[in-house]
N, C-alpha and C positions, 0 to 999 in steps of 0.2 A: 416671663422668661423668653427673651428674644429669637427669634428665629436661627440667629447666629448661635447661641448658646446650645439651643436644642439639637441642631444639627452636630456640633461639634463635641457633646455629649454622647452622642450615640455611636454604636460599633462602627457604622458604615461611615460617618461623618469624619470618625477618626481616622480610618480607614485612607476616605478622602485625603486628608490634612496630610498623613504620612507619604501621600501619591505625590500630591502636588509640592511639598518641601525637596521629596528627592529628586524629581526634575527640575526644580531649581538649582538644587547642587550638584547635578548632571553640569547644568549650563555653567555654574561657579568651576568644575575641573576644567572644561574646556579653556577657560580665561586663566586658570591659576599654571596649566600648565603651557600654556601660551606665553607666559610672562616668563617661566623657569626657563625656554628655550634662548634666552636674551644672556642666559650664562657662558652659553658656547660664542658668542661673540667676542675676538680675539682683540679688544680695547681695553683690557687690563680691569674689565667691569665697569667702565664709565655708563654703559647703555643700560645695567641691569640696576644701578643705581641709581641712576636717573629715575628709570623705570618705578622702583621702590620708593622714591621721593613722592613722585607724585600719586603714586597709591596710597601713600600716609597721609597727604594734605591735601588732595582733592576733596571737596566740602560733599560731592555725590557719591563720589567712591565710598566715603566715610560712612554715609548711610546704607549703601549697598552692603558695606561690611559686616556693619551691626546687625544688618538685617539676615545677610548668613550667617551670623554666629547664633542668632534667637531660631534662625530653621533649623541649625544643626542640632541644636539641643532640643528643639519640637521633636523632629525626626527621630533622634535618638529614645525620649522619652516616653511619645506614643508608642512606639514601636515596643519597646519594654514593656508598658500596660496591656498592650494587644496579646502579646505572646505570653504572658502572664495568665492574663483572662482564658486564653484559647487553652491552655495545661489545664486550667481548674475546670473550663467546660468538656475536655475530652474523656468519655468514657474506657477509651480504650488507649493503649498508649501506640506510636508510631510503629515499634517495635514488632508488638503483635498484629497490626494490620499490614503487615509487610509494605512498608513503604516503598520501597524503591520499584514496585510494581506499580505505585499511582501519581508519584512525585518524583522530580529532579533532587538530586545531594543538595544541591544550592537553595530549591524553595524549603527543606525541611529545615535548614542549618542556618538561615537567613539571621537569628538571634545570636548563634556563636560569631556569623562574621561580621556582625554588626559590634559587637560586642570587643572585638580583638582590633577593628578600626577606629573605634572610640577611645580604645586605651590608647594607641598608638597616635592618635590626634592629640590627646594629654601633651604626649613625650615630645610631639612635635611642637605644638605650640609653645610649650617650654624651653625648646631649645633655640625657636625662633622669636615668635611674638612676644614671650617674657622679657628674653635679650633686649629685642629692640625697644620695649617700653622702659623697663627698667634697667637693664645691664651698663655696661661698661663698654659702648659701641664706638670704633675708631671711626674717626673722619678723613675724608680724603676731600682735596682743593681741586676744581676745575677752574682753567683760565675762562670760560664762558659761562659757567654754571655757580660759581663760589664753592663754599663750602657743603657737603653734604656728607651724610652717614653711610660709612663704606659697609653696607650688609652683605654686599658680595664676597668680601674678606672672611665674613663670618661663615658664610654658606660653604665656602670653599674648606675652611679649618671643621667644618664640622663633620663633612665626606670625606676628609683625609683619616678619620675613625673606620676600621673595619668593620667593628660591632655595628655602628649606627648606618653604612652603606648596608649592611647584609640585612639589618631587621627595616630598614626602607623599602628594600628591594621583596623581602617575604611579605611586607604588610603590602604591596602593590598587587602581589597573586591574590590574596585575601580580599582586595577592593575589586579585582577583576570578577572572581565570584559572586561576588555582594551583587556589583552591577549585572552581570549577566541575567540574573531573576528579575532584580529590582528596576531594570530598566522599561522590561516590556510587561512587568507585572503590572506597572505606574500606569501604565496606558491601559489596560485592563480595567482597572480599579476605577480610573476616571471614565469608564465606559467608551471609551475609544477604541471599539474592537469591529472590523470588517472583513469580510470574507477576503476581500480582495484586497486590503492594507495590511491586515495583520501578520500573514507572512513576511511584507516587506519590515514591519516595525521589529519581528524575531529577527531579522539577518542582521538589521542595523544595530540592535542590542546587542549580538553576537559580535559583530565587530568594533562597537564601542568598549565593550568589556576587555576588548584584548590591546587594540591601539592603544586609546587613554592611559592603563597602569603601565604598559611596557615605554610608552613616550617619559610617564613619570621615572620610572626605574632606571634610562637609559641615564638621566641627567647626573645621579649618584655615583653610577659606574664610571662615569666619563671623567668628572673629576677626581675621583680615587685612584685612578690608574693614569692619570694625567698628572696629580700633584703628590699621592702618598708618598 
């Protein structure tokens, strides 16, 4: 058995895998929310359609995309495994142990938060990724770029739905709670703790957990109130 297999078959190794994949997905969120802001550009969706065309045709981006899909699954399934193992190994339940005195709510409910986010991802991917790959996507022609898939119109149509807009915004609250604990705990798991730097990391994690989900939530609200 190689050292890699030995490492990731241990509890510590699996925690390292969850932490590392989580930090990668945090970087992905920054890129994703940045791309979403092209929806605010008043050009009839051209900038967003050109962006999505690049993101779906560039070979390097495709490698990163499939790596992201893989790490999402790894993050979910390894976390579920660790949570299940911890519940079986815990002789006293959280309720009896007065958890509020020992750990924050987000720490105790990361599994629930992660599950809600995972369910939302399935819905979200079905509404956009599946349609992009297998659905009947309209096309639009630009003089200098030719004919592109009009994913802009798909996004606009999706967020003129009140229930989907509310679902998306609500899930951003859960994402923020998940990030509030996951961001700083990832650094701790990776051993990146220092008396001088840890308080800075904790402040950054709180700011990130507020700002990034808020930026995600602004987009569907803007579309709904403008086009619905």
